[in-house]
N, CA, C and O atoms as CSV, one atom per row, in Angstrom:
chain,resi,resn,atom,element,x,y,z
A,1,MET,N,N,0.826,-1.529,-0.071
A,1,MET,CA,C,-0.318,0.154,0.157
A,1,MET,C,C,0.780,1.292,0.002
A,1,MET,O,O,0.563,2.335,-0.615
A,2,LYS,N,N,2.324,0.894,0.806
A,2,LYS,CA,C,2.925,2.097,0.634
A,2,LYS,C,C,3.511,2.717,-0.569
A,2,LYS,O,O,3.604,3.877,-0.970
A,3,ASN,N,N,3.943,1.346,-1.098
A,3,ASN,CA,C,4.269,1.622,-2.932
A,3,ASN,C,C,3.150,2.412,-3.839
A,3,ASN,O,O,3.257,3.153,-4.816
A,4,LEU,N,N,2.339,2.061,-3.294
A,4,LEU,CA,C,1.056,2.610,-4.261
A,4,LEU,C,C,0.605,4.011,-4.175
A,4,LEU,O,O,0.156,4.739,-5.060
A,5,ILE,N,N,0.905,4.328,-2.410
A,5,ILE,CA,C,0.823,6.106,-2.391
A,5,ILE,C,C,1.931,6.918,-2.965
A,5,ILE,O,O,1.824,8.023,-3.497
A,6,VAL,N,N,3.141,6.128,-2.758
A,6,VAL,CA,C,4.334,7.282,-3.665
A,6,VAL,C,C,4.154,6.990,-4.852
A,6,VAL,O,O,4.437,7.978,-5.530
A,7,ALA,N,N,3.725,5.877,-5.673
A,7,ALA,CA,C,3.514,6.185,-6.909
A,7,ALA,C,C,2.167,7.226,-7.528
A,7,ALA,O,O,2.066,7.566,-8.707
A,8,VAL,N,N,1.478,7.501,-6.733
A,8,VAL,CA,C,0.471,8.041,-6.832
A,8,VAL,C,C,0.800,9.499,-6.662
A,8,VAL,O,O,0.448,10.419,-7.400
A,9,MET,N,N,1.542,9.563,-5.557
A,9,MET,CA,C,1.776,11.023,-5.460
A,9,MET,C,C,3.030,11.393,-6.430
A,9,MET,O,O,3.366,12.577,-6.423
A,10,THR,N,N,3.763,10.488,-7.273
A,10,THR,CA,C,4.759,11.016,-8.158
A,10,THR,C,C,4.037,11.117,-9.238
A,10,THR,O,O,4.664,11.797,-10.050
A,11,VAL,N,N,2.955,10.754,-9.684
A,11,VAL,CA,C,2.636,10.986,-10.989
A,11,VAL,C,C,2.015,12.216,-10.472
A,11,VAL,O,O,2.239,13.194,-11.186
A,12,PHE,N,N,1.223,12.459,-9.322
A,12,PHE,CA,C,0.667,13.841,-9.462
A,12,PHE,C,C,1.614,14.924,-9.489
A,12,PHE,O,O,1.352,15.964,-10.093
A,13,ALA,N,N,2.638,14.759,-8.909
A,13,ALA,CA,C,3.870,16.016,-8.461
A,13,ALA,C,C,4.302,16.139,-10.102
A,13,ALA,O,O,4.530,17.298,-10.448
A,14,VAL,N,N,4.457,15.020,-11.246
A,14,VAL,CA,C,4.947,15.092,-12.508
A,14,VAL,C,C,3.588,15.932,-13.366
A,14,VAL,O,O,3.900,16.917,-14.036
A,15,THR,N,N,2.282,15.559,-13.321
A,15,THR,CA,C,1.538,16.219,-14.003
A,15,THR,C,C,1.275,17.854,-13.545
A,15,THR,O,O,0.363,18.410,-14.157
A,16,GLN,N,N,1.934,18.585,-12.618
A,16,GLN,CA,C,1.581,19.464,-11.917
A,16,GLN,C,C,2.498,20.463,-12.788
A,16,GLN,O,O,2.368,21.682,-12.675
A,17,ALA,N,N,3.249,19.994,-13.490
A,17,ALA,CA,C,5.063,20.639,-14.023
A,17,ALA,C,C,4.826,21.190,-15.357
A,17,ALA,O,O,4.058,20.758,-16.216
A,18,ASN,N,N,5.630,22.248,-15.407
A,18,ASN,CA,C,5.293,22.763,-17.132
A,18,ASN,C,C,6.742,22.054,-17.837
A,18,ASN,O,O,7.736,22.325,-17.164
A,19,ILE,N,N,6.951,21.431,-18.732
A,19,ILE,CA,C,7.837,21.075,-19.422
A,19,ILE,C,C,8.342,21.680,-20.786
A,19,ILE,O,O,7.591,21.515,-21.747
A,20,ILE,N,N,9.511,22.356,-20.987
A,20,ILE,CA,C,9.732,22.488,-22.030
A,20,ILE,C,C,10.891,21.695,-22.786
A,20,ILE,O,O,11.844,21.044,-22.357
A,21,GLY,N,N,10.392,22.032,-24.237
A,21,GLY,CA,C,11.626,20.565,-25.297
A,21,GLY,C,C,11.802,21.575,-26.249
A,21,GLY,O,O,11.003,22.434,-26.623
A,22,PHE,N,N,13.055,21.339,-26.618
A,22,PHE,CA,C,14.075,21.823,-27.824
A,22,PHE,C,C,14.262,21.198,-28.820
A,22,PHE,O,O,14.781,20.090,-28.684
A,23,ASP,N,N,13.863,21.739,-30.379
A,23,ASP,CA,C,14.101,20.600,-31.171
A,23,ASP,C,C,15.075,21.474,-32.311
A,23,ASP,O,O,14.761,22.279,-33.187
A,24,LEU,N,N,16.507,20.875,-31.834
A,24,LEU,CA,C,17.764,21.579,-32.372
A,24,LEU,C,C,17.914,20.716,-33.855
A,24,LEU,O,O,18.464,19.626,-34.008
A,25,GLY,N,N,17.291,21.504,-34.814
A,25,GLY,CA,C,17.881,20.857,-36.130
A,25,GLY,C,C,18.785,21.504,-36.751
A,25,GLY,O,O,19.001,22.636,-36.318
A,26,ASN,N,N,19.722,20.965,-38.112
A,26,ASN,CA,C,20.628,22.011,-38.684
A,26,ASN,C,C,20.146,23.251,-39.142
A,26,ASN,O,O,20.814,24.284,-39.135
A,27,THR,N,N,19.078,23.159,-39.510
A,27,THR,CA,C,18.624,24.736,-40.654
A,27,THR,C,C,17.745,25.845,-39.328
A,27,THR,O,O,17.910,27.040,-39.086
A,28,PHE,N,N,16.956,24.976,-38.786
A,28,PHE,CA,C,16.059,25.550,-37.837
A,28,PHE,C,C,15.803,24.835,-36.737
A,28,PHE,O,O,15.768,23.605,-36.721
A,29,PHE,N,N,15.550,25.806,-35.458
A,29,PHE,CA,C,15.214,25.319,-34.487
A,29,PHE,C,C,13.954,25.421,-33.989
A,29,PHE,O,O,13.304,26.360,-34.448
A,30,LYS,N,N,13.131,24.358,-32.752
A,30,LYS,CA,C,12.016,25.253,-32.412
A,30,LYS,C,C,12.101,24.830,-30.782
A,30,LYS,O,O,13.000,24.126,-30.322
A,31,VAL,N,N,10.786,25.502,-29.856
A,31,VAL,CA,C,10.891,25.453,-28.799
A,31,VAL,C,C,9.407,25.317,-28.452
A,31,VAL,O,O,8.620,26.218,-28.741
A,32,THR,N,N,9.023,24.202,-27.835
A,32,THR,CA,C,8.018,23.420,-27.500
A,32,THR,C,C,7.233,23.704,-25.945
A,32,THR,O,O,8.087,23.524,-25.077
A,33,LEU,N,N,6.293,23.973,-25.509
A,33,LEU,CA,C,5.813,23.945,-23.962
A,33,LEU,C,C,4.754,23.647,-23.786
A,33,LEU,O,O,3.786,24.150,-24.356
A,34,MET,N,N,4.715,22.543,-22.752
A,34,MET,CA,C,3.596,21.630,-22.269
A,34,MET,C,C,3.342,22.154,-20.815
A,34,MET,O,O,4.300,22.332,-20.063
A,35,ARG,N,N,1.957,22.420,-20.385
A,35,ARG,CA,C,1.583,22.923,-19.413
A,35,ARG,C,C,0.431,21.846,-19.097
A,35,ARG,O,O,-0.207,21.333,-20.016
A,36,PRO,N,N,0.200,21.533,-17.744
A,36,PRO,CA,C,-1.045,20.590,-17.150
A,36,PRO,C,C,-2.369,21.337,-18.098
A,36,PRO,O,O,-2.342,22.515,-18.452
A,37,GLY,N,N,-3.408,20.447,-18.383
A,37,GLY,CA,C,-4.687,21.169,-18.878
A,37,GLY,C,C,-4.482,22.071,-20.201
A,37,GLY,O,O,-5.454,22.531,-20.798
A,38,SER,N,N,-3.582,22.220,-20.484
A,38,SER,CA,C,-3.584,22.723,-21.947
A,38,SER,C,C,-2.604,21.788,-23.176
A,38,SER,O,O,-1.709,21.004,-22.860
A,39,PRO,N,N,-2.908,22.008,-24.192
A,39,PRO,CA,C,-2.466,21.034,-25.470
A,39,PRO,C,C,-1.084,21.744,-25.615
A,39,PRO,O,O,-0.726,22.744,-24.993
A,40,LEU,N,N,-0.270,20.949,-26.681
A,40,LEU,CA,C,0.788,21.068,-26.456
A,40,LEU,C,C,1.346,22.368,-27.472
A,40,LEU,O,O,0.934,22.257,-28.626
A,41,SER,N,N,2.197,23.546,-27.219
A,41,SER,CA,C,2.376,24.470,-28.248
A,41,SER,C,C,3.560,24.911,-28.331
A,41,SER,O,O,4.391,24.833,-27.426
A,42,ILE,N,N,3.771,25.516,-29.650
A,42,ILE,CA,C,5.128,25.772,-29.898
A,42,ILE,C,C,5.470,27.295,-29.746
A,42,ILE,O,O,4.846,28.176,-30.339
A,43,VAL,N,N,6.163,27.445,-29.185
A,43,VAL,CA,C,6.802,28.567,-28.853
A,43,VAL,C,C,7.195,29.872,-29.751
A,43,VAL,O,O,8.379,29.850,-30.086
A,44,GLU,N,N,6.337,31.191,-30.290
A,44,GLU,CA,C,6.890,31.644,-31.459
A,44,GLU,C,C,8.470,32.922,-30.660
A,44,GLU,O,O,8.795,33.285,-29.530
A,45,ASN,N,N,8.927,33.136,-31.922
A,45,ASN,CA,C,10.231,33.686,-31.247
A,45,ASN,C,C,9.961,35.226,-31.510
A,45,ASN,O,O,8.775,35.539,-31.398
A,46,THR,N,N,10.773,36.170,-31.815
A,46,THR,CA,C,10.429,37.694,-31.486
A,46,THR,C,C,10.041,37.946,-33.121
A,46,THR,O,O,10.070,39.157,-33.341
A,47,THR,N,N,9.753,37.311,-34.104
A,47,THR,CA,C,9.156,37.982,-35.216
A,47,THR,C,C,8.101,37.283,-35.401
A,47,THR,O,O,7.550,37.172,-36.496
A,48,SER,N,N,7.688,36.697,-34.257
A,48,SER,CA,C,6.024,35.800,-34.380
A,48,SER,C,C,6.477,34.628,-35.313
A,48,SER,O,O,5.502,34.534,-36.058
A,49,LYS,N,N,7.226,33.836,-35.650
A,49,LYS,CA,C,7.451,32.680,-36.360
A,49,LYS,C,C,7.492,31.428,-35.235
A,49,LYS,O,O,7.877,31.620,-34.081
A,50,ARG,N,N,7.020,30.055,-35.758
A,50,ARG,CA,C,6.997,29.332,-34.870
A,50,ARG,C,C,8.471,28.384,-35.099
A,50,ARG,O,O,8.707,27.478,-34.300
A,51,LYS,N,N,9.356,28.653,-36.162
A,51,LYS,CA,C,11.094,28.277,-36.127
A,51,LYS,C,C,12.123,29.248,-36.573
A,51,LYS,O,O,12.177,30.133,-37.427
A,52,THR,N,N,12.913,28.759,-35.686
A,52,THR,CA,C,13.830,29.837,-35.787
A,52,THR,C,C,15.319,29.496,-36.306
A,52,THR,O,O,16.026,28.534,-36.005
A,53,GLU,N,N,15.598,30.632,-37.223
A,53,GLU,CA,C,17.099,29.963,-38.070
A,53,GLU,C,C,18.318,29.641,-37.017
A,53,GLU,O,O,18.493,30.340,-36.019
A,54,SER,N,N,18.997,28.711,-37.284
A,54,SER,CA,C,20.036,28.491,-36.680
A,54,SER,C,C,21.191,28.905,-37.167
A,54,SER,O,O,21.920,28.114,-37.764
A,55,MET,N,N,21.586,30.416,-36.957
A,55,MET,CA,C,22.889,30.648,-37.593
A,55,MET,C,C,23.127,32.027,-36.344
A,55,MET,O,O,22.309,32.629,-35.648
A,56,LEU,N,N,24.542,32.137,-36.474
A,56,LEU,CA,C,25.073,33.015,-35.789
A,56,LEU,C,C,26.024,33.513,-36.609
A,56,LEU,O,O,26.647,32.939,-37.503
A,57,THR,N,N,26.128,35.536,-35.923
A,57,THR,CA,C,27.469,36.245,-36.990
A,57,THR,C,C,27.578,36.829,-35.590
A,57,THR,O,O,26.798,37.170,-34.701
A,58,ILE,N,N,29.351,36.778,-35.859
A,58,ILE,CA,C,30.006,37.502,-34.968
A,58,ILE,C,C,30.720,38.766,-35.680
A,58,ILE,O,O,31.136,38.515,-36.811
A,59,GLY,N,N,30.921,40.025,-35.229
A,59,GLY,CA,C,31.129,41.057,-36.337
A,59,GLY,C,C,31.995,41.995,-35.261
A,59,GLY,O,O,31.762,41.923,-34.055
A,60,ASN,N,N,32.596,42.516,-35.584
A,60,ASN,CA,C,33.903,43.697,-34.786
A,60,ASN,C,C,33.225,43.790,-33.128
A,60,ASN,O,O,33.615,43.161,-32.144
A,61,ASP,N,N,32.045,44.835,-33.213
A,61,ASP,CA,C,30.996,44.984,-32.464
A,61,ASP,C,C,29.749,44.574,-32.093
A,61,ASP,O,O,29.134,45.053,-31.140
A,62,VAL,N,N,29.316,43.626,-32.874
A,62,VAL,CA,C,28.019,43.003,-32.932
A,62,VAL,C,C,28.021,41.200,-32.711
A,62,VAL,O,O,28.942,40.468,-33.071
A,63,ARG,N,N,27.160,40.897,-32.254
A,63,ARG,CA,C,26.665,39.575,-32.280
A,63,ARG,C,C,25.191,39.253,-32.396
A,63,ARG,O,O,24.349,39.634,-31.583
A,64,LEU,N,N,24.942,38.504,-33.496
A,64,LEU,CA,C,23.574,38.372,-34.368
A,64,LEU,C,C,23.273,36.805,-34.182
A,64,LEU,O,O,24.086,35.897,-34.015
A,65,TRP,N,N,21.794,36.744,-34.263
A,65,TRP,CA,C,20.854,35.288,-33.702
A,65,TRP,C,C,20.418,35.005,-34.785
A,65,TRP,O,O,20.340,36.043,-35.442
A,66,SER,N,N,20.101,34.194,-35.318
A,66,SER,CA,C,18.636,33.677,-35.908
A,66,SER,C,C,18.459,34.659,-37.265
A,66,SER,O,O,19.334,34.905,-38.094
A,67,ALA,N,N,17.211,35.097,-37.251
A,67,ALA,CA,C,17.036,36.177,-38.830
A,67,ALA,C,C,17.973,37.101,-39.001
A,67,ALA,O,O,18.308,37.433,-40.138
A,68,ASP,N,N,18.480,37.600,-37.989
A,68,ASP,CA,C,19.351,38.843,-37.883
A,68,ASP,C,C,20.753,38.487,-38.318
A,68,ASP,O,O,21.423,39.296,-38.960
A,69,ALA,N,N,21.193,37.344,-37.996
A,69,ALA,CA,C,22.193,36.693,-38.564
A,69,ALA,C,C,22.530,36.153,-39.977
A,69,ALA,O,O,23.668,36.110,-40.443
A,70,PHE,N,N,21.384,35.744,-40.606
A,70,PHE,CA,C,20.762,35.700,-41.868
A,70,PHE,C,C,21.249,36.933,-42.626
A,70,PHE,O,O,22.264,36.945,-43.323
A,71,ASN,N,N,20.496,37.886,-42.442
A,71,ASN,CA,C,20.594,39.034,-42.819
A,71,ASN,C,C,21.666,39.495,-42.938
A,71,ASN,O,O,22.180,39.903,-43.979
A,72,GLY,N,N,22.253,39.470,-41.539
A,72,GLY,CA,C,24.078,39.949,-41.930
A,72,GLY,C,C,25.362,39.099,-42.489
A,72,GLY,O,O,26.568,39.262,-42.673
A,73,ALA,N,N,24.541,38.275,-42.618
A,73,ALA,CA,C,25.467,37.149,-43.712
A,73,ALA,C,C,26.215,38.207,-44.802
A,73,ALA,O,O,27.438,38.145,-44.923
A,74,ALA,N,N,25.612,38.951,-45.403
A,74,ALA,CA,C,26.149,39.651,-46.461
A,74,ALA,C,C,27.216,40.597,-46.176
A,74,ALA,O,O,28.159,40.872,-46.917
A,75,LYS,N,N,26.978,41.038,-45.083
A,75,LYS,CA,C,28.091,42.111,-44.189
A,75,LYS,C,C,29.264,41.251,-43.729
A,75,LYS,O,O,30.400,41.510,-44.126
A,76,PHE,N,N,29.033,40.291,-42.948
A,76,PHE,CA,C,30.215,39.273,-42.229
A,76,PHE,C,C,30.052,38.139,-43.172
A,76,PHE,O,O,29.763,37.082,-42.611
A,77,PRO,N,N,30.167,38.089,-44.491
A,77,PRO,CA,C,30.451,36.282,-44.540
A,77,PRO,C,C,31.380,35.592,-43.975
A,77,PRO,O,O,30.926,34.671,-43.296
A,78,LYS,N,N,32.606,35.684,-43.991
A,78,LYS,CA,C,33.329,34.860,-42.909
A,78,LYS,C,C,33.165,34.438,-41.568
A,78,LYS,O,O,33.451,33.312,-41.161
A,79,THR,N,N,32.579,35.600,-40.715
A,79,THR,CA,C,32.342,35.462,-39.416
A,79,THR,C,C,30.664,34.819,-38.974
A,79,THR,O,O,30.132,34.802,-37.865
A,80,THR,N,N,30.133,34.331,-40.311
A,80,THR,CA,C,28.869,33.537,-40.271
A,80,THR,C,C,28.753,32.359,-40.390
A,80,THR,O,O,29.114,31.750,-41.397
A,81,PHE,N,N,28.100,31.704,-39.138
A,81,PHE,CA,C,28.088,30.457,-39.159
A,81,PHE,C,C,26.477,29.772,-39.226
A,81,PHE,O,O,25.580,30.282,-38.556
A,82,ALA,N,N,26.250,28.690,-40.018
A,82,ALA,CA,C,25.305,28.110,-40.419
A,82,ALA,C,C,25.127,26.995,-39.463
A,82,ALA,O,O,26.170,26.516,-39.018
A,83,ASN,N,N,24.046,26.508,-39.075
A,83,ASN,CA,C,24.237,24.845,-38.359
A,83,ASN,C,C,24.719,24.771,-36.909
A,83,ASN,O,O,25.351,23.765,-36.586
A,84,VAL,N,N,24.514,25.633,-36.090
A,84,VAL,CA,C,25.337,25.978,-35.322
A,84,VAL,C,C,25.065,24.808,-34.052
A,84,VAL,O,O,25.831,24.617,-33.107
A,85,GLN,N,N,24.067,24.258,-34.247
A,85,GLN,CA,C,23.789,23.133,-33.435
A,85,GLN,C,C,24.941,21.888,-33.235
A,85,GLN,O,O,25.343,21.272,-32.248
A,86,GLY,N,N,25.260,21.842,-34.695
A,86,GLY,CA,C,26.347,20.870,-35.239
A,86,GLY,C,C,27.272,21.141,-34.387
A,86,GLY,O,O,27.945,20.111,-34.408
A,87,TYR,N,N,28.000,22.203,-33.274
A,87,TYR,CA,C,29.180,22.287,-32.972
A,87,TYR,C,C,29.241,22.300,-31.604
A,87,TYR,O,O,30.286,22.445,-30.970
A,88,LEU,N,N,27.592,22.077,-30.891
A,88,LEU,CA,C,27.329,21.735,-29.804
A,88,LEU,C,C,28.093,20.670,-29.287
A,88,LEU,O,O,27.991,19.626,-29.933
A,89,ALA,N,N,29.055,20.636,-28.003
A,89,ALA,CA,C,29.683,19.480,-27.337
A,89,ALA,C,C,30.694,19.078,-28.200
A,89,ALA,O,O,31.079,17.950,-27.891
A,90,LYS,N,N,31.332,19.582,-29.240
A,90,LYS,CA,C,32.396,19.205,-30.166
A,90,LYS,C,C,33.527,20.109,-29.588
A,90,LYS,O,O,33.441,21.302,-29.295
A,91,GLU,N,N,34.989,18.991,-29.451
A,91,GLU,CA,C,35.861,19.664,-29.230
A,91,GLU,C,C,36.325,21.064,-30.032
A,91,GLU,O,O,35.849,21.296,-31.143
A,92,PHE,N,N,37.018,21.730,-29.577
A,92,PHE,CA,C,37.127,23.156,-30.301
A,92,PHE,C,C,39.160,23.311,-30.453
A,92,PHE,O,O,39.969,23.421,-29.533
A,93,ASN,N,N,39.383,23.266,-31.771
A,93,ASN,CA,C,41.315,23.755,-31.264
A,93,ASN,C,C,41.395,24.958,-32.860
A,93,ASN,O,O,42.422,25.593,-33.103
């Protein structure tokens, strides 16, 4: 009986939590949010889009991410990096 009570309390605790998920693709990434009692929702970025470009631009005085990096690629072609997720957890030399 004690194990049953612990199991029920564990399920209750988990169902009251908000869960955030990341879909890290090569070209785009998405963020999803699950809330108790609500359907799964995809979080919109600052430009009200559901998917965000996986790009990074490093300039002299500027750091650009996402659509801004895509637009800045013409100005900083040597320091614009696409598919940034592919570099996560890899050694750099």
